[in-house]
N, C-alpha and C positions, 0 to 999 in steps of 0.2 A: 504493500500500500504506500509506503514512503516513496519508493521509486516512481510510482504512478503519480503521486501528488507533485513530486519535483519536476517530472517531465511536463505535467500539465501547466505548472507555473512558468515554464520556459516557453512552451508552444502556444498557449492561449493568448498571451499578450501580443505575440508576433502576428497571429491570425487576426486578432481584433484590430490591430493597427492597420493591417492590409485592407480589411473590410471597411474601416472607417475613413480611409483616404478617398478623396474625391476623384483622384486620378485613377486611370485604369491599370497603369503599369505595375503597382504593387500586387493587385489581384492576378494580373498576368504572370508575374514572377512566382506567385504562390501556386498558380495552376501548373506552371512548368515544373516546379519542384515536386508537386504531387505526381505529375506524369512520369518524371525521371525516376523518382524513388518508388512509386507505387506500382508502375507497370511491370517491372521484373517480378514483383510478388504475385500480381495477377497472372502473369505468364506462367509462372511455376505452378500455380494452382490449376490452371487450365490445360497447359500442354506438357507440364513436367520439365520444362526448360526455362532458363532465365534469358530473356531477350534484353540485354543490358543497355542498348541504345535505342530508345523508342523515338526514332527520328520522325516517323509519321505523325505521332501525337504531338510532338513538340512543334513541328511545322504548322499543324492545324491551329494550335493555340496562338502561335505568333501571327498567322494570317488573320485570324478572327480579331485579334487585338489591334492589328494595324488597320484593318478595315473599319473597326469601330472608331478609330481616330480620324479616318478619312471621311467616312459618311455614316455617322452613327445612326441617324434616323432610318435610312434605308435598311441597314443591316439589322437594326432592332426590330423592324417589321418582319424581316425574313426569319429571324430566330424566334418563331412562335413556339413557346415551350410545349404546348400540348402535342404539336406535330413531332418534335424531336423526342418527347417523352414516349410517344408510341413506338418510334424506332428503337429507342433504348430498351423499352419493355420487351420487344421481340428479341433483342440481343441477350437480355437477361434470361429469357427462357432457353436460349441457345447455349449459354455458357456451361451448364451442367452436362449437356450432351457432349460438348467438346471435351470436357474433362473425363467423361466416362469412356470415350473412344481413344483417349490419348495413347494408351499402351498398345492399342491394336493398330495404330497408324492408319486408320481409315480416313482420317481427315488430315490434310497436309498441314505441316507446322506453320507455314506462312499464312494460311487461311485463318487458323486459330489466332495468330498474332494480330491480324487486321481486325478480327472480331473483338478480341479482348481490348485492343487499343481504342477502338471506336466506343466500346462500352464504357471505358474509363473517361474518354474525352467529352462525351455528350453531357454528363453532369457538370463538368467544368465549364462548358459553354453556357449551360443554364445558370451557373453561378455568375458568369459575365453578365447575362441578361438581367438577373436580379440586381447586380451591382449598379447597372446603368438605368434601371427602370424609372427612377425618380427624375431623370433628365440630367442635364449638365448643371453642376453645382460650381459656383464661382469661388467658393472658399476652398482652402486646402483640405479641410476635414469635413466629413459628412457622417455624423453619428446617427443619422436616421436612414441608413442604407437598408433596403428590403432584404439584402443578403443576410441580415441578422435573423430573419424569420426562420430559416432552416438551421442556422448555425447554433445559436444559443439554446433553443429548445432541445435539439438533439444532445448537446453537451450536458445541459441540466437534467434531461431525462435519463441519460446514462448514469449520472451520479445518483439520482433518486433511485434508480433500479437497484444499484449496488446496496445502498443503505436500507431500503425497504425490504429488499430480498433477504438481506442478512437478519433483519429484525423480525420479519413476519413470514418469510417465505417457507411454505410447506407443501406446495403443490407444484411439481415440476411442469414446465411449459412444453419443452421438447427434449426429453431426456436422451434420445438417440442422436440428436444433433448438437445440443448444448446443455449438458447435464446441470450446470449451475444456474440456469435461468428458471425463474418461477413465475407463476401467474400473478402473485402478489407484487413482485418486482416490476412486472410488465404493466400492471395497472398504475403503480406509482410513477413509472416512466411516462405513461400516456397522460396522466393528469398534470404532471409538471410541464410536459410539452405544451399542452393546451393553455395552461395558465401563463407560461412565459410568452407564447405566441400572441395571446390576447394583449398582454402588457406591452409587447414590442409593437404590435399593430397600432395600439393607442398612441404610443410614443412617436411613431413615424407618420401618423395622420390617417390611418385606415379605419374603417368602421368595424363594429363588433362582429358582424357575420363573417367578414373577410378574415379577421383575426382567428375566429373559431375554426373556420374551414382550413386555414393554414396550419393551425395547431393540431387539428385532427390528422391532416396529411402528414405532418412531421412525426406525430406520435405513432401512427400506424406504419408508415413506410420506413421510418428510421429503424424500427424494431425488426421489420421484415428484412431490411438490409443487413442487420446484425446476424440474424438467423441464416440468411442466404450465404454470407461469407463463411459462417461456421459449417454450413453444408458443403461448400466448395472445399474447405480445408479437410473435412472428413473424407471426401472423395479423393483428395490428393494425399491423404495419410499424414498430414502435418498438424501440429498444435497451434502454432502462430504463423502468420504470413511472413514474419521477419523478426529481427531483433534490434532494429534501429532505435525504437522508442522504449527505454526501460520502463517496466511496469505495464506497458500497453501491448508490446509486441512490435509488429511492423506498421508501416504507414497505412496499409489497408485495414489493419485491426482498429485503427483510430478513425479512418475515413468511411468505414462500411455503412454506417447509418446515414452519413451526410450524402453519400453517393446516391442513396435511394430517396432521401428527403428533399434534396435540391430540385430534381426534376419534378417531383410531385408538388412541392410548394410553388415552384415557378408556374406550372400548369394551372394550379388552383388560383393563384394570384392573377394570372392573365385572364382567366375566365370570369373572375369576380370583378375585375376592374376595367375590362375592355369590352363591356357588353353594349 
């Protein structure tokens, strides 16, 4: 637990500063770091090999970021979250299939690389969309970024799940996938996600129904993401996706909930505010 807290105290301020910057480049840099460090972990879970240089994903992130700087309005209209979320959902269903066939070599390694890279990149692009959703801000800092909607609730929900699960957990949620998760911890996670999302929505100027909808999306899909990665790790026969973050495991062990929550929250926010 000490290592987990120490790592969080280092990582959380960095992430919060990137999100709170009005400029796109800190979030771009954060996305590239996630792609560079997280993709080898995804690759190992899916194909059994580490693809150490995710050139494809890094180029996509840079292109999207540059285009945002050149013509933000046109690209912002193009990146409609519900459309990209549907593509991402299809890839999410494909990933376990790729993992199951990896030892049989029925699916080429390169195809699994493109699938896993795209699966990782789409949530990052949704994060870009959320970061820029409030329009151009003239100040250096923007502490009312919609990107807070999936970020803080998933972090807070994860913490709540640990403490509620340890204090009251007695009913296993998915013992074959993740033995330590309980329904009590899951409920605590969900309630904290909704409460934080409503508070953040009020803070950034959104109405109550939008805050509730985003909180429900983060609370449900964040936990699905956690279970999903645990399932992939089970298929791959590994305990953690990596060892980079002491107390947490790998980058994907920390990002699993966010990768599911970001597309879901972005789609909900788009549908609720662009009617």
